[in-house]
N, C-alpha and C positions, 0 to 999 in steps of 0.2 A: 247294268246301267252304264258302267265305265266303258265297256266295249262299244255301246251305242254312241257314246260321246266321241270315242275315237274314230268311229266310222263317219260321223257327221262333223267333219272338221270345217270350221268357218272359212270362207274364201280368204286366201292370203295368209293362212296360219303358217304354212311352211316357209313362205317368203319372210315373214316376221322372224321365225325361228332362225333362219339362215342369215339374218341381217347382223347378228351379233358375232363378229368375226375375230375379235381380239383373242390371240392364243394364250394370253396370260390369265384370262379368266379361268376359274375352276375352283374346286373344293379347297385347295390349299390357301390361295389368296383370300377367299371369302372367310375361311376359318381363322386366319391371322387377324383380319379386321374384326371379325366377330369376337375373338378372344379379348381384344383391346376394349371393345364396347362392353363386353360382359363383366370386365373388371371395373371400368370407370362409371358406367351408367348407374349401377346401384348406389355409388357415392353421390351422384347428382340427385337421385331420388331420396336418399336418406337425409341429405342436407336440406333439401326442399321441405321434407316433413318436419325436421327440427326447426326450421325457420317458421313454419306455421305454428308450432307449439310456442316458439319464442314470442309470437304476437299475443299470446294470452287467451286461448280458447276458454279457459276456466273463468275468465273475466268478461267473456262474450265480446271479444274484440279482435279475434282472428277472422280472416276472410278466406273462404266463405264461412259464415257463421253456422248455418244449419246443414250438417253433412250426414245426418242420419246414421245408419249402421256403418258407414265408412269412417266414423270418428275413431281415431286410434286412442290408446291410453295416453293421457296427458298428465303433465306435472307442472308445478310452478317453475318457471324458467329461472335458473340460478344467476347470481351476479358474479360468480367466480368460475373460471378465470375471466378477468375483465374483457379479454379479447375473444370470448367464445362466439358471440354473434358475428363479429368481424371475420372469424375463420369460417363459420358455416355458410354465411351468405356470400363471402368472397369465393369460396370453393364452388358453390352452386352456380354462380353467374360465370365465373372464369372458366370452369370446366365445360359449362354449356356452350360457351363461345369456342373454346379450343377444340372441342370434339366435332365441330361442324365439318371440317374436311374429312374426318374419319367416317362420319355418317354418310357423306356424299360418296366417298370411295366404296363404302359397303353397299350402298344402293346401286352404284355402277356395276359392282361385281355380281349382283344377283338379278340384274335386269332381265337376262334371258329366262330366268325362272318365273318371273312375273307374267310372261307371255306364253308359257308352255301350254300345250294342248294335248290331252284334256287337262283341265285344271287339277284334277285329282284322279287317281286310279284305285283308291281305297278310302275307307272312312278315316283311317289314321292320317293318310296324306291330305284328305280334305280338312281335317282339324289343323294340320301343320300349315296348310296354305291360308286358312282363315286367320291363324295366329300371326302369320307373316303379313297379311294385309293390315291387321290391326297394329302390328308392330311398326310397319312403315308409315302408316297414316298417323299413328300416335307420336312417333318421334319427330316427324315433320311438323305436326301441329304444335307440339310443345316447344320445339326449337324456334319456329317462326314467331309465335305469340310471345315467347320469352324475350327474343331479341327486340321485338317491337316495343315491349313494355320497358325494357332498359332505356330505349330512346324516347319514351313517352309518345310513341307514334301509335295511337289507338285507332288504327284503320279498320278494325273489325267492329261490328255492331253488337257486341255482347260484353258482359262483365269479364275482365281478364282473370280476376282471382278465382271466380267460380269455374270458368272454362278450363283454366290451367290446372286446377285441383282435380276435377273429374277426368280431364285428359290424362293426367299423370297416373291415375288409378287404372284407366283402360290400358295405357301403355305398360304399366307394371304387370298386369294380368297377362298381356300378350307376351311380354319378355319372359316371364316365368314359364308359360306354356311352351313357347317356341324354344327356349333354352333347354328345357327338359327333353323335348323331342330330339333336338339337333345335337345335343352335347356329345353323344357317342360318335356321331359322324364327324364332328369337329375335331375330337381328340384323335380319331383315326387319320384324318387328313393332315393334322399337324405332325404326326409321327412319320409321315412320308419323307424320306431323306432327300436332300438336295434341291428341293423346289425353290427355295429362296436364294440359292447361290448360283443359279444358272445365268450366265451372261446373255446379252441380247441375241447374239448370233445363234445361240443354242436354246432359246426360249420357245420350245415347241408346246403344243397344247397338251393338257392333261388328258388321261384316258376318259372316255365317255362315262358319265356318272349318273346315278338314278335321279339326281336333282336337276339335271339339265343345265348345269352351270358352265361346263366346258363347251366351247364353240363346236357346232356340228361341222361347219366348213370354215376352219380357221384361215385367216389371212396371214401375211408375213408379220413378224414381230417388229414393232418400232421401239419397244422398251422391254425391260425385264420385269419380273415380279418384284425383284428388289428395287427397281427404279420406281415402280408404282408406290411401294411402301415409303421410299425416300421422299418422293414428291408429297405424299400425304403427311408424313411426319414433318417435313419442312414447312408446309402450309400451317399445320397445327402450331409449330414453334413460332412462326411469324405472328399468328393471332395471339399467342400467349405473350409475346413481347409487346404487342400493341394494346394489351388488355390488363396484364397483371399489375402494372404500375398504379392503377386506380385503387388498389388495396394496400399499397405500400407508401410510406412517407419517404421523402427524399427525392433525388434526381429522377428516379424511375417514374415518378408521377407524371412527368412531362411527356412520357412515351405512351400514355393512355389515349392514343389518337382515335381509337374506335369508340371509346366511351367518354366523350368530352365532359360529362357532368362530374367525373372524378378527377379532373385536372385542377391544378393549383391556379386560382385566378390571379394572385399576386403574392409578393413575399412579405406583406405586412402581418401583424399579429392576428388580424381577422381574415387573412388571405388564404383560407382553406375552403374546400368545396361547399357549396350550398345548393339545395334543390329548389326550395320555394323562397323567393325573396319577400321582403315586407310589402313591396308594391303588389306582387302577385297575390299575396294573402289579403290585400285590402286593409292593411294596418295604417291608420291615420296617425300622423305625427303627434297630434294633440292627445290621442289615446295613450301613447307610449311616452308622453312627456311628463311635466311636473304634476299633472292631475292624476297620474297613474297610481293605483293602490292595489296591493295584493290582499285578497280576502282569504282568511283561513277559517275553516269550519270544522267542528267536531261535536257531535251530539247537539246540544242546544246552544253551544258557545260560538261566538264569532269574534275574530280579531282582524282589524285592518292595519296594514303596514305600508308606509311609503318606502321608496328606495333608500333613503337616508337611514331609516330605522333598520332596514335589512343590513345595510353596510355597517351599522353600529354593533350588530350581533357578532358572535364568534365566527370568524371566517376560516374556511378549510380549503386547501388546494390539493387537487388530485390530477394526475395525468391519466386521462381516460380516452379510449377510442369512441368514435361515433361512426356507426355503419348503417348504410341505407340499402333499401331493397334492390336498387340498381347495381349493387355490388361494390360501390366505392366505399372507402372508409379512411379515417384519418385519426391520429392521436394528438390531442392538444392538452395544455395545462389549464384546467378550469378552476375558478375560485368562486366560492359562494357559501351559503348557509346549508348545513346538513338538513335533509328532509326530516330526520328524526328529531332534530332540535325544534323545527317548526311544529311538529306534531305535539311535542311536549309543551310548547308555548300555548297551544290552544286546548290543552288538557287531554290529549290522546296519548297516554303513556305507552300503550302497546297496539299501535295501529295495525289492522289486518289488511286494509286496502286504502289507497290514496287515489282519489279521482281528481284529475287535473284538467282545468279548462283554460282555453286560450282566448286572447282578444280576437283571434280569427273567427269569423262567423260562418264560413263555408268550408267544404272539404271534409274528407273522410276522417282525418286525424286531428281535428280541432279539439278533441277530447281524448284523454288516455287514462287508463287505470293501471296502478302499480300494485303488485302483490306485497305481502308482508316483508319478505326478504329484501325486495327492492327498496322499500321505504326505509327499512332499518339498517341497510348497509352503511358503513361509516364513510364511504366515498359517494353516496347518493346525495346529489346537491341540487339546490335551486341556485344555478350559476348566475352570477352578476358580472363576472369578468372572465376573460380568456387571455392567456399568455401575457398577463400583467396589465391589460387595458380593458376598458369597458367593452362589453359585447357590442358589435355593430347592429344596426337595425335588422339586417338580413340574417344575422345569427341569433336573433331573439331578444334584443334589448327591449325592455329593461331587465327581463329575467327569463331564464329557460331552465328546464329540467335536464339533468345529465346523470345517468345511472350506469354503473358498470354492466356490460353485456346486454344492454337494452337496445332493441331495434331503434334506429334513428327516428323513425316516424313517431315513436312514443316518447322521445325526448322533446316534449312539447315546448315550442317557442312562444314568446309573448304571453307568458302565463299571467292570468288575472285572478284565478281562484284555485285553491286546493282544499278538498274536503276529505278529512280523515275519518275512516270508519273502523271501529273496534269490533272484534269478534263478538258474536252473541254471548251474553253472559258476563262480558268484561265490564 
């Protein structure tokens, strides 16, 4: 069959194969770029999986919810260290952005291979080509949809969370398959001496290789392999400089030009990033004004508190980060009532779950559930103030939840009700 394919070459196949003339393409350059991705992409995948667990699949609030046999082992997301979700989500988004030039350079280096004819000369090579197709398609899909999600640009007509989840598993399977097949060749290519130190004037093509990466009819070199790597690394460093500030407090936050949601709006006590404003959430001033009441429920007991009653309770201040799915995070000083004190007030001495409801009536995250460790943590608060002043309407006035290491979307703003549930038998 393979010989028949070779005899029936499509028109223009040789012309396409000869169109790739750069002499710097070849196994060594492809292997260097592949090694970088082989080290970094698993970190992106692992942090993405951890972020899904942080959303609380055990409480049925991770997206997507129904994942069938793809559901990994889950655990109650911890509250310590307090910066845990800030780290995992920041790494996931920042690395995803920074690796874009490396991905593009890797795709450029293997372009001749994508047009090779016949597509395969053996079953093993057919498997390798199929894994390459899924690998290329998977990484492009995950990168493009991830970047659009960060910018809230939902140009695609499907649910981002579901598509990103299943796309990640397809990509992971392709990465493992392709990496297993190609690892021996990659190691052999990397051991070839001198390839990365050749200057432009002596940057000739590598010998013909079975993967058809080297140009069949190379043209004159316009850069060296070292130059390609320097350009790729420089582009990645530039993206890092324009991105990483969104995950850090201080002057670098102003450099987050590519991810403006993570920039500092102003220098006031409430001047830190916000995703969803009170106006966007449809919060009416009268709802959050003097008529506002917090309702606490546990078992058959109900307690209603106004803001002055909450302020009269024991206040606790903790400096905690808030981190959002777009990758930005910030650490602020929050003051309010401990959630465990509110649970005790309504008669739930050992709450297993707290279900929080917002004044917001639309949106995926108008409700949130907290596990036992999150409710009982000494720094888990119903925050009333931030940095010594009242919360602004955009930051959740009259009250919001703030819990160490909790995803920002579950730090519910404009809280109207908290229901504490004790474990069966308590």
